[in-house]
C-alpha positions as CSV (number, residue, x, y, z in Angstrom):
1,M,14.1,94.5,146.6
2,S,17.5,92.8,147.0
3,R,19.0,92.1,150.4
4,G,21.0,95.1,151.7
5,S,19.1,97.8,149.8
6,D,17.0,98.7,152.8
7,P,19.2,100.8,155.2
8,F,17.2,99.6,158.2
9,D,17.3,95.9,157.2
10,P,18.9,94.2,160.3
11,L,20.5,91.7,158.0
12,A,22.0,94.2,155.5
13,P,25.8,94.3,155.4
14,R,27.3,97.3,157.2
15,V,30.3,98.5,159.2
16,Q,30.1,97.1,162.7
17,M,30.3,99.4,165.6
18,T,32.7,98.5,168.4
19,E,31.8,99.0,172.1
20,E,34.3,101.8,172.3
21,E,32.8,103.6,169.3
22,A,29.3,103.2,170.8
23,R,30.6,104.8,174.0
24,L,32.0,107.8,172.0
25,V,28.8,108.3,170.1
26,Q,26.7,108.0,173.3
27,E,29.0,110.5,175.0
28,I,28.5,113.2,172.3
29,I,24.7,112.6,172.2
30,H,24.6,113.0,176.0
31,E,26.6,116.2,175.9
32,Y,24.4,117.6,173.2
33,C,20.9,116.9,174.5
34,G,21.1,114.8,177.7
35,L,19.5,111.7,176.0
36,S,20.6,108.5,177.7
37,H,17.7,106.0,177.6
38,G,17.8,103.4,174.9
39,L,21.3,104.1,173.7
40,D,22.9,101.1,175.3
41,S,22.2,98.9,172.3
42,T,25.1,99.0,169.8
43,F,22.8,97.2,167.3
44,F,20.3,100.0,167.6
45,L,22.9,102.7,166.9
46,E,24.4,100.7,164.0
47,R,21.0,100.3,162.5
48,R,20.1,104.0,162.7
49,L,23.4,105.5,161.9
50,G,24.9,103.1,159.4
51,P,23.5,104.9,156.4
52,R,25.3,108.1,157.4
53,L,28.7,106.5,157.1
54,D,27.9,105.7,153.4
55,A,26.4,109.1,152.8
56,L,29.5,110.9,154.3
57,G,32.0,108.5,152.8
58,L,33.3,107.3,156.2
59,S,34.8,103.9,156.9
60,S,34.2,103.6,160.7
61,Y,32.1,105.0,163.5
62,R,35.2,106.4,165.1
63,E,35.6,108.6,161.9
64,Y,31.9,109.5,162.3
65,Y,32.5,110.5,165.9
66,H,35.4,112.8,164.8
67,Y,33.1,114.2,162.1
68,L,30.5,115.1,164.7
69,R,33.1,116.5,167.1
70,Y,35.3,118.5,164.8
71,D,33.9,119.0,161.3
72,P,32.3,122.4,160.6
73,N,29.2,120.5,159.5
74,G,29.2,118.3,162.6
75,G,26.5,120.4,164.4
76,R,24.0,119.9,161.7
77,E,24.9,116.2,161.5
78,L,24.3,115.9,165.2
79,E,20.8,117.3,164.8
80,D,20.2,114.7,162.1
81,L,21.6,112.0,164.3
82,V,19.1,112.9,167.1
83,E,16.3,112.9,164.6
84,R,17.2,109.3,163.6
85,I,17.3,107.9,167.1
86,T,14.2,109.6,168.6
87,T,10.5,109.0,168.1
88,H,7.8,111.6,168.0
89,E,4.6,109.6,168.6
90,T,1.8,111.8,170.0
91,Y,-1.8,112.7,169.4
92,L,-4.5,115.3,170.3
93,F,-6.0,115.2,173.8
94,R,-3.4,112.7,175.0
95,E,-3.6,111.7,178.7
96,D,-7.1,113.1,179.1
97,Y,-7.2,112.7,182.9
98,Q,-4.4,115.3,183.2
99,L,-6.0,117.6,180.7
100,E,-9.2,117.4,182.7
101,A,-7.3,118.5,185.9
102,F,-5.8,121.3,183.8
103,R,-9.2,122.4,182.5
104,E,-11.2,122.0,185.7
105,E,-8.8,123.0,188.4
106,I,-5.7,124.8,187.2
107,L,-7.3,127.1,184.6
108,P,-10.0,128.5,187.0
109,E,-7.4,129.1,189.6
110,L,-5.1,131.0,187.2
111,A,-8.1,132.9,185.8
112,R,-8.8,134.2,189.3
113,K,-5.2,134.9,190.3
114,L,-4.3,136.6,187.0
115,A,-7.5,138.5,186.5
116,R,-5.9,141.9,186.7
117,R,-3.0,141.0,184.4
118,K,-5.2,139.2,181.8
119,R,-2.2,137.5,180.2
120,L,-1.5,133.8,180.1
121,L,1.5,131.9,178.7
122,V,1.6,128.1,178.4
123,W,4.7,126.3,177.2
124,S,4.7,122.8,175.7
125,A,8.4,121.7,176.0
126,G,9.0,118.7,173.7
127,C,5.9,119.4,171.7
128,S,6.7,117.0,168.9
129,T,4.4,117.6,165.9
130,G,2.2,120.1,167.8
131,E,-0.9,118.2,168.8
132,E,-0.4,119.0,172.5
133,V,0.0,122.7,171.7
134,Y,-3.3,122.9,169.7
135,T,-5.0,120.8,172.4
136,I,-4.0,123.3,175.0
137,A,-5.2,126.2,172.9
138,I,-8.6,124.5,172.3
139,L,-9.0,124.0,176.0
140,L,-8.3,127.6,176.7
141,R,-10.8,128.7,174.1
142,E,-13.4,126.2,175.4
143,S,-13.1,127.3,179.0
144,R,-14.5,130.8,178.2
145,L,-12.5,132.1,181.1
146,F,-10.1,134.1,179.0
147,D,-12.2,135.7,176.3
148,D,-10.6,139.1,176.5
149,W,-7.1,138.0,177.6
150,L,-3.8,137.9,175.7
151,L,-3.2,134.1,175.3
152,R,-0.1,132.5,174.1
153,V,0.7,128.8,173.7
154,V,4.3,128.1,172.8
155,G,5.6,124.7,171.5
156,S,9.3,123.8,171.3
157,D,11.1,120.6,170.2
158,I,14.7,119.6,169.5
159,S,13.7,118.5,166.1
160,R,13.4,121.1,163.3
161,Q,11.4,118.6,161.2
162,V,8.6,118.1,163.7
163,V,8.5,121.8,164.5
164,A,8.0,122.6,160.8
165,Q,5.2,120.0,160.8
166,A,3.6,121.5,163.9
167,R,3.5,125.0,162.3
168,R,1.5,123.6,159.4
169,G,-1.2,122.3,161.8
170,T,-2.3,119.6,159.5
171,Y,-3.0,116.0,160.8
172,G,-4.2,112.6,159.7
173,L,-6.8,110.5,161.4
174,S,-4.3,108.8,163.7
175,S,-3.9,112.1,165.6
176,F,-7.6,112.1,166.6
177,R,-7.7,108.7,168.3
178,T,-9.0,110.2,171.5
179,T,-10.6,113.4,170.2
180,T,-14.4,113.7,170.3
181,N,-16.3,114.3,167.1
182,H,-17.4,117.6,168.6
183,F,-13.9,119.0,168.9
184,Q,-12.7,117.5,165.6
185,S,-15.5,119.1,163.6
186,K,-15.5,122.4,165.5
187,Y,-11.8,123.1,165.5
188,F,-10.5,121.3,162.3
189,R,-11.3,121.7,158.7
190,E,-11.1,118.6,156.5
191,Q,-9.5,118.9,153.1
192,E,-8.4,116.0,150.9
193,G,-8.2,113.5,153.8
194,K,-6.3,115.8,156.1
195,F,-7.5,117.9,159.0
196,H,-6.3,121.6,159.3
197,V,-6.4,123.5,162.6
198,R,-8.8,126.4,162.6
199,D,-7.0,129.7,161.9
200,D,-8.0,131.4,165.2
201,I,-6.5,128.5,167.2
202,R,-3.3,128.6,165.1
203,A,-3.0,132.3,165.8
204,M,-2.8,131.6,169.5
205,C,0.2,129.2,169.0
206,S,3.8,129.6,168.0
207,F,6.6,127.1,167.6
208,G,10.4,127.0,167.8
209,Q,13.3,124.6,167.7
210,L,14.9,124.3,171.1
211,N,17.3,121.9,172.8
212,L,16.2,121.8,176.4
213,L,19.8,121.6,177.5
214,S,20.2,125.1,176.1
215,T,18.6,126.5,179.2
216,E,20.1,130.0,178.6
217,R,17.6,130.3,175.8
218,F,14.5,129.9,178.0
219,D,14.5,133.6,178.6
220,V,13.3,134.1,175.0
221,L,10.0,132.6,175.9
222,G,9.2,135.0,178.7
223,R,7.8,134.0,182.2
224,C,5.4,131.1,181.9
225,D,2.3,130.3,183.9
226,V,2.2,126.6,183.0
227,I,4.8,124.3,181.5
228,F,3.9,120.9,180.0
229,C,6.9,118.6,179.7
230,R,5.3,115.2,179.4
231,N,7.3,112.0,178.6
232,V,10.5,113.9,177.9
233,L,12.5,113.8,181.1
234,M,12.2,110.0,181.4
235,Y,14.6,109.7,178.4
236,L,17.3,112.0,179.9
237,S,20.2,111.4,182.3
238,N,19.9,112.5,185.9
239,D,22.1,115.5,185.5
240,A,20.2,116.7,182.4
241,R,16.9,116.3,184.2
242,H,18.2,118.4,187.1
243,R,19.5,121.1,184.9
244,I,16.3,121.4,182.9
245,V,14.0,121.3,185.8
246,E,15.9,124.0,187.7
247,A,15.6,126.1,184.6
248,F,11.8,125.4,184.4
249,Y,11.5,126.6,188.0
250,D,13.2,129.9,187.1
251,T,11.0,130.3,184.0
252,L,7.7,129.8,185.8
253,N,6.0,132.7,187.5
254,P,5.4,132.2,191.2
255,G,2.4,129.9,191.6
256,G,3.0,128.5,188.1
257,Y,2.5,124.8,187.3
258,L,4.7,122.1,185.8
259,L,2.9,119.1,184.4
260,L,4.9,115.9,183.7
261,G,4.0,112.6,182.2
262,H,2.2,110.0,184.3
263,S,5.3,107.9,184.9
264,E,7.6,110.9,185.7
265,S,8.3,112.7,189.0
266,L,10.8,115.1,190.5
267,L,11.9,112.6,193.1
268,N,15.7,112.8,193.4
269,V,15.7,115.8,191.0
270,T,14.7,118.8,193.0
271,T,12.8,119.8,196.1
272,R,12.0,123.4,195.1
273,F,8.5,122.6,193.7
274,D,5.4,121.9,195.8
275,L,3.6,118.7,194.9
276,V,-0.1,119.5,194.4
277,H,-2.7,116.8,194.8
278,L,-5.5,117.6,192.3
279,S,-8.7,115.4,192.1
280,R,-7.3,113.5,189.1
281,D,-3.6,114.1,189.0
282,L,-0.4,115.1,190.9
283,V,1.3,118.2,189.5
284,Y,4.1,120.5,190.6
285,R,3.8,124.1,191.4
286,R,6.4,126.8,192.0
287,P,5.6,128.3,195.4
288,S,3.9,131.7,195.5
289,E,6.2,134.4,196.8
């Protein structure tokens, strides 16, 4: 392969991005999805977005900015841009200490509190390729607390590509790095080197593309009892975090839980949630009314 044929080759010739062009691109990304972490590298943006100038026949990143801002196809291009600058690394049964708290403490409480209603809705916000959604569904099934309930686990992500992958429910071995052999063999069917989620677990789950800054669309989900939003807020600006968390509060039923990543908190974001000390984790709860 000759030098320059790889679009991500750091030494390949390309149009250079100026600091002002980087600021404009960062601005439109922030407006669209609130993403701010990791965008301060002009080299990173150049490396990820350079191939799009060639594909669109543009001669500068300022032209690319105007394309994003004003062209009728700019919205779709903006989705593709975010796809190029974000990563979607995840796996089944991730952060098991928190899942144990969910399984051993939160679920029994909700089973008691909602016993008359017999409906439970869990939302995985920023679900990536769906492993978290199916993990939650498996834990609900394994608990045997909700055998005659209406159970829904909803996954959403800003990326249409990963949502499509999540719907397929098919994974390679890397997704099972912390999954026990028992759960892997019980809930997944192996075929040609891939593992397919069991049909009854898939039936509990649904997926949709959603930009979390589009908080007006949260109503489509219905009122939730638990929201998982792990390792998403840490990449967003302060104002985006505040807006999304306030919408999470309004989407949760009273007494509902918000579970964040281990390095995330609501400090300096909102004081509306109660901080709940579980045996193995700290989680947030909308106060009961």
